[in-house]
C-alpha positions as CSV (number, residue, x, y, z in Angstrom):
1,M,-10.5,21.3,6.6
2,Q,-9.9,23.4,9.3
3,V,-10.1,27.2,9.1
4,L,-7.3,29.5,10.1
5,Q,-8.7,32.1,12.7
6,Q,-7.1,35.1,14.4
7,K,-6.9,35.3,17.9
8,N,-5.1,38.5,19.2
9,L,-1.9,38.4,17.1
10,S,-1.9,34.6,16.4
11,G,-3.3,32.4,13.8
12,V,-5.3,29.8,15.7
13,V,-6.7,26.3,14.0
14,T,-8.4,23.5,16.0
15,I,-7.8,19.7,16.2
16,P,-10.7,17.9,15.3
17,K,-12.1,16.2,18.5
18,E,-12.0,12.5,17.1
19,H,-8.1,13.0,16.5
20,L,-7.6,13.9,20.1
21,E,-9.7,11.0,21.1
22,R,-8.1,8.7,19.0
23,D,-4.8,9.4,20.5
24,G,-5.6,9.4,24.1
25,V,-5.6,13.0,24.7
26,L,-9.0,13.5,26.1
27,E,-10.0,12.1,29.5
28,D,-13.4,10.5,29.5
29,G,-14.3,12.4,26.5
30,E,-13.2,15.6,28.1
31,F,-10.4,18.0,27.7
32,P,-7.5,17.9,30.2
33,D,-7.3,20.8,32.3
34,E,-3.9,21.8,31.0
35,Q,-1.9,20.5,27.8
36,N,0.8,22.3,26.4
37,L,1.8,22.3,22.7
38,V,4.9,23.0,20.6
39,V,4.1,24.5,17.3
40,D,7.1,24.5,15.0
41,R,7.4,25.7,11.7
42,V,9.3,23.1,9.4
43,G,8.8,24.5,6.1
44,R,6.8,27.2,4.2
45,Q,3.2,27.0,5.2
46,Q,3.9,23.9,6.8
47,Y,3.8,23.5,10.8
48,L,3.9,20.4,12.9
49,V,2.3,20.2,16.4
50,R,3.6,18.2,19.3
51,M,2.0,17.6,22.8
52,V,4.2,18.3,25.5
53,E,4.1,15.2,28.2
54,G,5.5,15.6,31.7
55,G,7.0,18.6,31.2
56,D,9.3,17.4,28.3
57,V,9.1,18.8,25.0
58,P,9.5,15.9,22.7
59,D,12.6,15.8,20.0
60,L,11.5,16.9,16.7
61,E,13.5,14.0,15.5
62,E,11.2,11.7,17.2
63,A,8.2,12.6,15.6
64,E,6.7,9.9,13.7
65,V,6.2,11.7,10.5
66,V,9.8,13.4,10.5
67,Q,11.0,9.6,10.8
68,R,9.0,8.2,8.0
69,V,10.1,11.1,5.5
70,A,13.8,10.6,6.7
71,A,13.5,6.9,6.4
72,K,11.9,7.8,2.7
73,V,14.6,10.2,1.6
74,A,17.2,7.5,2.4
75,L,15.5,4.7,0.8
76,E,15.3,7.0,-2.3
77,R,18.9,8.2,-1.9
78,D,20.1,4.2,-1.7
79,L,17.9,3.2,-4.8
80,S,19.2,6.0,-6.8
81,H,22.8,5.3,-5.8
82,S,22.0,1.5,-6.3
83,T,20.9,2.3,-10.0
84,E,23.7,4.8,-10.9
85,R,26.3,1.9,-9.8
86,K,24.7,-0.6,-12.2
87,E,25.1,1.8,-15.3
């Protein structure tokens, strides 16, 4: 679990180094000279952090977690409508 810290007028939280290593963010175990990130507030007390690659901000809809949740919701709706039609 990470701890929310204050830096100037912002909240700061760290990303564990093992996560960054697993995702190939680190170069030979070292942090890149510059890595921009985008933080989106996606709900109450919920945030999504995305790394900017090549100067392009990835679309929020392209985030794996967003696609998984959208697929789950769509499947649940389909199952719900299917069950309603059978009754």
